[in-house]
C-alpha positions as CSV (number, residue, x, y, z in Angstrom):
1,M,-63.7,-86.3,79.7
2,T,-62.0,-89.1,81.7
3,E,-62.5,-92.8,81.5
4,F,-64.6,-92.5,84.7
5,D,-66.9,-90.0,83.0
6,S,-67.1,-92.3,80.0
7,I,-68.8,-95.0,82.1
8,F,-71.8,-92.7,82.6
9,K,-71.7,-91.1,79.1
10,R,-71.0,-93.9,76.7
11,Q,-73.6,-95.6,74.6
12,S,-73.1,-98.4,72.1
13,I,-72.9,-97.2,68.5
14,R,-73.9,-99.5,65.6
15,K,-73.9,-97.0,62.7
16,Y,-70.7,-95.2,61.7
17,E,-69.6,-92.5,59.3
18,D,-67.9,-93.9,56.2
19,R,-64.5,-92.3,57.0
20,P,-61.5,-93.6,58.9
21,V,-60.2,-92.3,62.2
22,E,-57.2,-90.1,61.5
23,E,-53.8,-91.8,61.5
24,D,-52.4,-89.8,64.3
25,V,-55.4,-90.6,66.5
26,L,-55.1,-94.3,65.6
27,Q,-51.5,-94.2,66.7
28,T,-52.6,-92.7,70.0
29,I,-55.1,-95.5,70.5
30,K,-52.5,-98.1,69.7
31,K,-50.1,-96.7,72.2
32,Y,-52.8,-96.6,74.9
33,I,-53.7,-100.3,74.2
34,E,-50.1,-101.3,74.7
35,T,-50.3,-99.9,78.3
36,I,-53.5,-101.7,79.3
37,E,-52.9,-104.0,82.3
38,P,-54.7,-107.4,82.4
39,L,-57.0,-108.5,85.2
40,I,-55.3,-111.9,85.3
41,P,-51.5,-112.0,84.8
42,G,-50.1,-115.0,83.0
43,I,-52.6,-115.1,80.2
44,E,-51.0,-114.0,76.9
45,V,-53.3,-111.4,75.2
46,K,-53.0,-109.4,72.0
47,M,-55.2,-106.5,71.0
48,T,-54.8,-105.6,67.3
49,I,-56.4,-102.7,65.3
50,V,-57.6,-103.8,61.8
51,D,-59.7,-102.2,59.1
52,R,-63.0,-103.3,57.7
53,T,-61.5,-105.3,54.8
54,L,-59.3,-107.4,57.0
55,F,-61.9,-107.9,59.7
56,N,-64.3,-109.3,57.2
57,K,-61.7,-112.0,56.5
58,I,-61.3,-112.6,60.2
59,A,-64.8,-112.9,61.5
60,K,-68.4,-113.4,60.4
61,G,-71.8,-113.5,62.1
62,K,-75.4,-112.2,62.0
63,F,-74.8,-109.3,64.3
64,I,-71.5,-107.8,62.9
65,V,-71.5,-104.1,62.8
66,S,-69.9,-102.4,59.8
67,A,-67.3,-99.9,61.0
68,P,-64.1,-98.4,59.7
69,H,-62.0,-100.1,62.4
70,Y,-62.0,-103.0,64.8
71,I,-60.0,-104.1,67.8
72,V,-59.5,-107.8,67.6
73,I,-58.7,-109.5,70.9
74,T,-56.8,-112.8,70.7
75,S,-55.8,-114.8,73.8
76,E,-54.4,-118.0,75.2
77,E,-57.2,-120.4,76.0
78,K,-56.9,-120.5,79.8
79,E,-59.2,-120.2,82.7
80,G,-60.2,-116.5,82.9
81,S,-59.3,-115.7,79.3
82,Y,-62.7,-114.2,78.4
83,L,-62.9,-112.4,81.8
84,N,-59.5,-110.9,81.0
85,A,-60.6,-109.9,77.5
86,G,-63.6,-108.1,78.8
87,Y,-61.6,-106.2,81.4
88,M,-58.9,-105.1,79.0
89,G,-61.3,-104.4,76.1
90,E,-63.5,-102.2,78.1
91,Q,-60.5,-100.0,79.1
92,A,-60.0,-99.5,75.4
93,V,-63.7,-98.8,74.8
94,L,-63.8,-96.1,77.6
95,H,-60.7,-94.5,76.2
96,L,-62.2,-94.4,72.7
97,T,-65.2,-92.6,74.3
98,K,-62.9,-90.1,75.9
99,L,-61.5,-89.4,72.5
100,G,-64.9,-88.8,71.0
101,I,-65.0,-92.1,69.1
102,G,-67.9,-94.5,69.1
103,S,-67.6,-98.3,69.7
104,C,-69.6,-101.5,70.0
105,W,-68.7,-104.9,71.4
106,L,-69.2,-107.7,68.8
107,G,-70.2,-110.7,70.9
108,G,-71.9,-112.3,67.9
109,A,-68.9,-112.3,65.6
110,R,-67.2,-115.7,65.1
111,E,-63.8,-116.4,63.7
112,Q,-63.4,-117.6,60.1
113,K,-62.0,-121.1,59.9
114,D,-59.2,-120.2,57.5
115,I,-57.6,-117.5,59.7
116,N,-54.3,-118.4,61.2
117,Y,-53.6,-116.3,64.3
118,T,-50.8,-117.0,66.7
119,L,-53.4,-116.8,69.5
120,P,-57.0,-117.9,69.3
121,Y,-59.7,-115.3,68.4
122,T,-61.6,-114.2,71.5
123,I,-63.8,-111.2,70.7
124,A,-63.8,-107.9,68.8
125,I,-64.8,-104.3,69.2
126,A,-66.0,-102.1,66.3
127,F,-65.1,-98.4,66.5
128,G,-65.2,-95.2,64.5
129,Y,-67.0,-91.9,64.3
130,G,-70.7,-92.5,65.0
131,R,-73.6,-91.2,62.8
132,E,-75.3,-90.4,66.1
133,S,-74.0,-89.0,69.4
134,I,-71.7,-91.4,71.2
135,E,-72.9,-90.0,74.5
136,R,-76.2,-90.6,76.2
137,E,-78.0,-87.6,77.7
138,N,-78.7,-89.3,81.0
139,L,-79.1,-92.7,82.6
140,E,-82.9,-92.6,82.7
141,G,-83.4,-94.7,79.6
142,I,-81.1,-97.6,80.3
143,N,-82.7,-100.9,81.3
144,R,-80.7,-102.2,84.3
145,K,-81.5,-104.1,87.4
146,E,-81.5,-102.4,90.7
147,I,-78.3,-102.9,92.7
148,S,-80.4,-104.4,95.6
149,S,-81.4,-107.3,93.3
150,W,-77.8,-108.6,92.9
151,A,-75.7,-107.1,95.7
152,S,-76.1,-108.3,99.3
153,G,-74.4,-107.3,102.6
154,E,-74.9,-104.7,105.3
155,T,-71.9,-102.7,104.1
156,A,-73.0,-102.6,100.4
157,S,-73.9,-98.9,100.8
158,F,-70.2,-98.1,101.5
159,Y,-69.5,-98.9,97.9
160,S,-72.5,-97.3,96.2
161,L,-70.6,-95.5,93.5
162,L,-68.5,-98.6,92.6
163,L,-71.6,-100.8,92.4
164,E,-73.5,-98.1,90.4
165,C,-70.7,-98.2,87.8
166,V,-71.1,-102.0,87.6
167,R,-74.8,-101.6,87.2
168,I,-74.3,-99.4,84.2
169,A,-71.9,-101.8,82.5
170,P,-73.0,-103.2,79.1
171,S,-73.6,-106.9,78.8
172,A,-74.6,-109.4,76.0
173,M,-78.4,-109.4,75.6
174,N,-78.5,-107.1,78.7
175,N,-78.1,-110.3,80.7
176,Q,-76.2,-108.5,83.6
177,P,-74.8,-111.8,84.9
178,W,-73.1,-110.5,88.1
179,I,-74.0,-111.1,91.7
180,C,-72.0,-110.0,94.7
181,Q,-71.7,-110.4,98.5
182,V,-70.3,-107.4,100.3
183,S,-68.4,-107.9,103.6
184,N,-66.6,-104.9,105.0
185,D,-63.5,-104.4,102.8
186,K,-64.1,-107.3,100.4
187,I,-66.7,-108.2,97.8
188,R,-67.1,-111.7,96.5
189,W,-68.3,-111.8,92.9
190,F,-70.4,-114.6,91.4
191,K,-71.7,-115.3,87.9
192,K,-75.4,-116.1,88.0
193,K,-76.5,-119.6,86.9
194,S,-77.7,-119.6,83.2
195,N,-80.5,-121.5,81.7
196,I,-79.7,-124.0,78.9
197,F,-80.2,-121.4,76.1
198,K,-77.9,-118.8,77.8
199,K,-75.4,-121.5,78.8
200,I,-75.0,-122.5,75.1
201,F,-75.0,-119.0,73.6
202,L,-73.8,-116.7,76.3
203,E,-71.4,-118.6,78.6
204,N,-68.2,-117.1,77.3
205,L,-69.9,-113.7,76.7
206,N,-71.0,-113.7,80.3
207,D,-67.4,-114.0,81.3
208,V,-66.6,-111.1,79.0
209,D,-69.4,-109.1,80.7
210,M,-68.0,-109.9,84.2
211,G,-64.6,-108.5,83.0
212,I,-66.3,-105.4,81.7
213,A,-68.0,-104.9,85.1
214,F,-64.7,-105.4,86.9
215,C,-63.2,-102.7,84.7
216,H,-65.9,-100.2,85.7
217,F,-65.5,-101.2,89.4
218,V,-61.8,-100.5,89.4
219,I,-62.1,-97.2,87.6
220,A,-64.8,-96.1,90.0
221,A,-62.6,-97.1,92.9
222,E,-59.7,-95.1,91.5
223,A,-62.1,-92.1,91.3
224,E,-62.7,-92.4,95.0
225,N,-59.0,-92.8,95.7
226,R,-59.4,-96.5,96.6
227,L,-57.2,-99.4,95.6
228,V,-58.7,-102.7,94.4
229,T,-57.0,-106.1,94.1
230,F,-58.6,-109.3,92.9
231,E,-57.9,-112.7,94.2
232,K,-59.4,-116.2,94.0
233,E,-60.2,-117.6,97.4
234,D,-59.3,-121.3,97.6
235,L,-62.0,-122.0,100.2
236,I,-64.9,-120.5,98.3
237,H,-66.6,-123.1,96.2
238,G,-70.1,-121.5,95.6
239,I,-71.8,-122.0,92.3
240,G,-70.5,-119.4,89.8
241,Y,-67.8,-118.0,92.1
242,V,-65.5,-115.8,90.0
243,L,-63.2,-113.6,92.1
244,T,-63.0,-111.6,95.4
245,A,-62.3,-107.9,95.3
246,Y,-60.3,-106.4,98.2
247,I,-60.8,-102.7,98.6
248,K,-58.7,-100.3,100.7
249,D,-58.2,-96.5,100.8
250,N,-55.2,-95.2,98.9
251,L,-53.3,-93.2,101.5
252,I,-50.4,-92.2,99.2
């Protein structure tokens, strides 16, 4: 299984076997995490693997999943930091799936006040061996919006696989906050406007979700031998504008 396959196979796991991942496998995961490239350069990010005992000292919340291990993402507080965390964290999540290890994003976990990290806590991911299959049988049971409801542009069909991989992406409360405008070799991405409740409780998580979606988008592009670069267009000031993706065929 590849990370691309994991996009279609992975399902979130909330119940884990009470046994740790083998030390040699943990070392493999740590080495992979060290190679993950950020979406937005210039933001200092750290991804640290901790066990259950330490994580319980780091974070608390109503929806924390009990697992043998956690990836704690800490980051500088800059514009795009949550977007970056989602993009980088989802790469780790898909790699875990490739290794046969279950995972779950912990958007509801909040940092304990007495924890002193060199970088602020951003979000965490639970992982371990699941009590149930970490793979879904098919995509029929997932509740996702149709691509046509959030993607516009006459050339959207040119990127059907890339957009399908975005459609599958997990999001907090299944909010699916992405909207895009497709124009030939570029796609402008926007975050949909939230109501008051979602703005209070999901604003940062929506940014994480956008980062997760961008991760899926890039991996799908690589599967089709395409290259994707992201830039922020200075002249685009639409409500919720996030980034523009430029796509070209990889001729190398």
